[in-house]
Each structure stands twice: as C-alpha cells, then as structure tokens.
C-alpha positions as CSV (number, residue, x, y, z in Angstrom):
1,M,-1.1,51.0,-257.3
2,E,0.2,47.7,-258.6
3,T,3.2,49.4,-260.2
4,L,4.1,50.9,-256.9
5,T,3.7,47.6,-255.1
6,T,5.9,45.9,-257.7
7,I,8.6,48.5,-257.3
8,L,8.5,48.2,-253.5
9,T,8.8,44.4,-253.9
10,G,11.9,44.9,-256.0
11,V,13.4,47.3,-253.5
12,L,12.7,44.8,-250.7
13,V,14.3,41.9,-252.6
14,S,17.4,44.1,-253.2
15,V,17.6,45.0,-249.5
16,A,17.0,41.4,-248.5
17,T,19.8,40.2,-250.8
18,Y,22.2,42.7,-249.4
19,L,21.4,41.6,-245.8
20,I,21.6,37.9,-246.6
21,L,25.1,38.4,-248.1
22,S,26.5,40.0,-244.9
23,R,28.7,38.5,-242.3
24,S,26.5,39.0,-239.3
25,V,24.0,36.3,-238.4
26,L,21.3,38.8,-237.3
27,R,21.5,40.6,-240.6
28,V,21.1,37.3,-242.5
29,I,18.0,36.5,-240.4
30,L,16.6,40.0,-241.0
31,G,17.3,39.5,-244.7
32,T,15.2,36.3,-244.8
33,A,12.4,38.1,-242.9
34,V,12.4,41.0,-245.4
35,L,12.5,38.6,-248.3
36,S,9.4,36.8,-247.0
37,H,7.6,40.2,-246.8
38,A,8.6,40.9,-250.4
39,A,7.1,37.6,-251.4
40,H,3.9,38.6,-249.5
41,L,3.7,41.8,-251.5
42,L,4.3,40.0,-254.7
43,I,1.5,37.5,-254.1
44,M,-0.8,40.3,-253.1
45,S,-0.1,42.3,-256.3
46,M,-0.7,39.2,-258.4
47,G,-4.1,38.7,-256.8
48,R,-5.9,41.6,-258.5
49,G,-7.3,42.8,-255.2
50,L,-5.5,46.1,-255.3
51,K,-7.1,47.2,-258.6
52,S,-10.8,46.4,-258.0
53,G,-11.1,46.7,-254.2
54,E,-13.8,44.2,-254.0
55,V,-14.4,41.8,-251.1
56,P,-13.2,38.2,-251.5
57,I,-16.7,36.8,-250.8
58,L,-18.9,35.4,-253.5
59,T,-22.6,35.8,-252.9
60,D,-25.6,35.8,-255.2
61,E,-25.8,39.6,-255.1
62,A,-22.1,40.3,-255.9
63,L,-21.4,41.4,-259.4
64,S,-17.6,41.0,-259.1
65,Y,-15.3,39.5,-256.5
66,V,-11.7,38.9,-255.8
67,D,-10.1,35.5,-255.7
68,P,-9.5,34.6,-252.0
69,L,-6.6,32.2,-252.8
70,P,-3.8,34.8,-252.7
71,Q,-5.0,36.1,-249.3
72,A,-5.0,32.5,-248.0
73,L,-1.5,32.0,-249.4
74,I,-0.3,35.2,-247.8
75,L,-1.8,34.2,-244.4
76,T,-0.2,30.8,-244.5
77,S,3.1,32.3,-245.6
78,I,3.1,34.8,-242.7
79,V,2.7,32.0,-240.2
80,I,5.4,29.9,-241.7
81,S,7.9,32.9,-242.0
82,F,7.2,33.9,-238.4
83,A,8.0,30.3,-237.2
84,V,11.1,30.1,-239.4
85,T,12.3,33.5,-238.1
86,A,11.7,32.5,-234.5
87,I,13.6,29.2,-234.9
88,L,16.5,31.0,-236.6
89,L,16.7,33.6,-233.8
90,V,16.8,31.0,-231.2
91,L,19.5,29.1,-233.1
92,A,21.5,32.2,-233.6
93,Y,21.3,33.1,-229.9
94,R,22.3,29.7,-228.8
95,T,25.2,29.6,-231.2
96,Y,26.3,33.1,-230.0
97,R,26.3,31.9,-226.4
98,E,28.5,28.9,-227.3
99,T,31.0,30.7,-229.7
100,G,30.9,34.3,-228.4
101,T,30.6,35.8,-231.9
102,D,27.9,36.2,-234.6
103,N,30.4,36.5,-237.5
104,L,29.7,33.7,-240.1
105,F,33.3,33.8,-241.3
106,E,34.7,33.1,-237.8
107,W,32.3,30.2,-237.5
108,R,33.6,28.7,-240.7
109,G,37.2,29.3,-239.7
110,I,37.9,31.8,-242.5
111,K,40.4,34.5,-241.5
112,D,39.9,38.2,-242.4
113,E,41.8,39.4,-245.4
C-alpha cells in the first residue's frame, strides 16, 4: 500500500509541475493545490499508519499505536493550503477583472513567439 501511495505521490507531483509551468493563472493555482495534496500523501505514507492500521491513541491496553504527529501535520497543511488557494483564486479573479486576461505572459508584457 505504501508503494502505491508513493507512486501516486510522484504522479501528482509530475502533474502539479506541468500545471505550474503553464501560461494560465488558473492552471498554476490548480497546480499548487495538486502539489499540496501530493505533500499530504507523502506525509501520510511516512507516518507508518498505512501498514499497521492501528489507531493513533495510546492507552494502557494498546499493544501498538501509530504516531499521531503526521495526522496533525496533514490537518494543519490542509487548512493552510485551503487558505492559500482561496487567496490565490481571489487575487486571480481580481487581476482578470482589471486586465481582461489570465495569461501570465501578457501580464509580464512578453509577446508570443
């Protein structure tokens, strides 16, 4: 299961890199969102919770447990990535309303080849 998660993380990083390198602002924003999801999967696969399937609660009766720190990091990362994505979408919308385009090259003044 961890191998499949690692492969999926690599695919998501590749897709995110492709989207971030495009001209459209919306694609760049979607690329950052996909990259944050890839980071969530990577943190989850490093937490050893996929292999054992135990609960992250330590009690006196528990023989084995999973470290709850990766789950807390993922939850914090989800909240931060949602806020960053929301701010980027508002900024992109406002810039589109002012300039009339979402092409990054036109914003920079670069002419098409």
